[in-house]
Every structure is written in structure tokens, then in C-alpha cells.
N, C-alpha and C positions, 0 to 999 in steps of 0.2 A: 253665209254671205255676211260681210261686216257692214256696219252702218255707213262707213266711208264709201264702200262699194256701191251700196244702195243709193246714197245721196248723189254720188257721181253720175251713175247711170239714170237716175231720175232727171237730174239737170240736162244731160245729153239728150234724153227723149224729148224733153219740152223744147229745147232749142232746135232740135231737128224738126219737130212737129211744126214749130212756127215757120221754118224755112220752107217746108212743104206747102203750107197755106199761102205763103207769100209768092211762091213759084206758080201756084194755081191761078194767081190773079183774083182770088176770092175777096169780095167785099162784105157779104153777109154770112156769118159764121155761126154754127151751132156746136157747142161742146156738151156731148152727151155723157153724163157722169162726171160733172165738173169738179166735184170734191171741194176743196178749200180754195179753188180759183188760181192756182199756180199758172196753169196755162192761160186762163182768161187774162190775168195781169200782163202777161207778155203780149198777148194779142192786142189788148186795149192800148198799149204803148206805141202801136203802129198806126199811122193815120190812114193806111190803106183799108182797114176794116171799119166800115161805117155803121154796121149793125151786128151786135154780138149777143147771143143767148146762151146762158148756161142752165142745164138741167141736172138736178140732183135729187135722188130719193129721199136723203135723210134731211129732215127739216132742221135738226140741230147743226149739221154741217153747214147747211145753206144759210143759216143765221150768222155763223162766223164769217162765211164768204161775203155776205152783205156788209158786214162790218168792215172787213178788209178793203173791199172795193167800193166803199160808199161814195167816193168822189165821182165814180162813173154812173152812178144811179141818180144823180141829181138832174134838175131841169125839166122842162116840158117834154123834151124828145131825148131822153138819155140814150147813149150809144149801147148800154148794157141793160139786159133784162135777166133775171134769175127766176127760174120756176121750179117748184117742188113737184116731182113726179118721177115715173119710170119709163125709160124708153122701150119698154115691152108693151106700152099701151099706145094706142092711136091718140094723136093730139093735133088738131088742125093748126094751132100756133106754131108748130115745129115743121111745117112744110115750106117748100120753096126756097131753101137756103142754097148759096153757092157751094158751100163746103160744110162738112160736119167732121167731128173728131171723136173717137172713142179710145182714149188713151188708158191703158191698163185697167180696163173695167169689164170686158167681156168675160174674163176668167172668174168674176164674182157672180155671174149669172147661173142659176141652177140649169143643168143640162136640158131638163124637160121644158124650160122656157125659152130655149134658143129659137125655136120656130116662131114664137110670139114676137121675139126681137126682130127676126128677119122680116116678118110681116109688117111691124110697125115702122121700122127704120128704112128698110129698102123698098117696101111696098107702098107705104103711105107717106113718110116724110120725104123720101126721094131726093136728097140733096144732089147737086151736080157732081160732087165728089165726096168721098168719105175716107179718112185716114184712120187706121185702127193699129194699135200696138198691144201685144200680149207677150208674156214670158215664153221663151223657148224651153220646153221641159227637158230637152236633151242637155242643155248647158248646166243644169243643176248639179250635176256631179262635180263640176269644177268649183262650185261653192261649197262642196263638202256636205251636201244633202244626201240623205238616204234615198234608195229607190222608193218612188211613190210619195216622197216627202215634197210638200209645196213650199214656195217662197213665202207664203203669207197664210196664216190659219184661215182667213176668210175666203180664200180661193176655193171654188167648187171643183175646178179641174185645171190643168195646165197642158196644153197641147205640144206634141212633137211638131217638128216642121212639116212632116208628111201629113198629119191630121189637120193642121191649121190650113195647109194649102187645099186639101180636100174639102173642108168645110166652106172656105172662102170662095173657092172656084164654083162650088154649087150654088152658093148665094148669088154671085155674080151672074151666072148663067141663068138662073131662074127669074132674076129681076132686071135684066137688060143693062148690066154693067160689064166693063172690062176691069181686070184686077192685075196689078203688079206687085210682087213680093220682094221684100229686101230685109234689112236688119239694122240694129243699132247697138253700139258697143263693140268691145273687143272681140274680134272674130276668131274663133278656134277652127283649125283645120278639120277636126273630126266633128266637133258638136256645133259648130255654127256660131251666130251671134247670141248674146243673152236675151236680147229682146227681137222679136220677129215682127214685121210690119206688112200690111196689105194697104195698098191705095186703090180703092174702087172708084171708077170714073164712068159716067154715062157718055157715050159716044155722041 
């Protein structure tokens, strides 16, 4: 997978995620695993979003994000809040949002922690909707990766489309959500899209 391919797909994911958030009519948005704030920057440029919170487990990364987005952290009632922490843990400050995003982050979670993530995010935070993206493992062959090789060394797993649908459908059913699946990037007839997506919505 070349740097050009990675950058192009990354930008397409961010643009698509912003479109989904806008179509949901969300005003209060939570970005779980916000990283360096690339999605937050796009969200904050849109007046539709009145309250935005980014959660990131790395304090070093969050420090860079604060510097990049400092203009949105000013004033008595800033539109943006940045919190250091894990979305595998309950946090009352993260409840009650219209929508949440988990963009290319679930695959960094140790498999044994997935149940804790489900409990915290879908059982406790309970956003009105949650949009999730993750690599489609089946597509990796088109990037020249060997069987079992991950796109990033920090990934703890990468799901096939069937495994992702199985997991996400179970999460939705156990927590009172409906879920729709789609993809982002150039679609291959056999292997599907490079990025697979799930949109969880509470009825």
C-alpha cells in the first residue's frame, strides 16, 4: 500500500464521515479516538455542529491536537473539548451526544477489550448514532500484503467483511441499535471496498 494510496483513502474517509454526520442532522458530536484531529477540523468548519468533543488515549498526540485546533478551544464556551482517556472506560462526560465516530480505531483495540468497548460506548455513552470505519482485511491482497499481514503494525486485528458484520450486528442487537453496512474507496468485485463501514442508529 503506497503512501499516495493511504493518503487518498484517508481523505476520502474523512470527507465521507463528515457527509454522514451532516446527513444525520447531528449538532453534538463525539469523536472517539480523535488522533491528531483531522476529522475534528472538518467538523468544526461546519456551523451545524455546536458542541464537539474529541477523546484520545495518547496524551502526546492530544497535546499536538490542542496546538493545531487551539482557536476552537478559546472563550468561555468553546465549541471544542479535548479529553484524554480510553473509550473502553465509562465516562459520564461522553454521554448524551447526537452522534459519535470511531474512524480507523477499533482495529487498534486488543480483542480481549472489545466487550469493554461495547459496554462503554454502546451501553453507557449511547450516542443517537455511531459511524465506524475499519480496514477490510480481504482487500489487503490488492495492496500486495501477505496473508495475515496488517496494513499498520499497531493493528491488533483486521476483520473480513463477514466477521465485521457478525460483530457489529451482535453489538447492535444487544444494545438496541439498528446497523447498516457500506464501504469507502474503490470497490473490487471480489474483495469489496478497502474500508468497510457500519452506521449504528437508535430507533
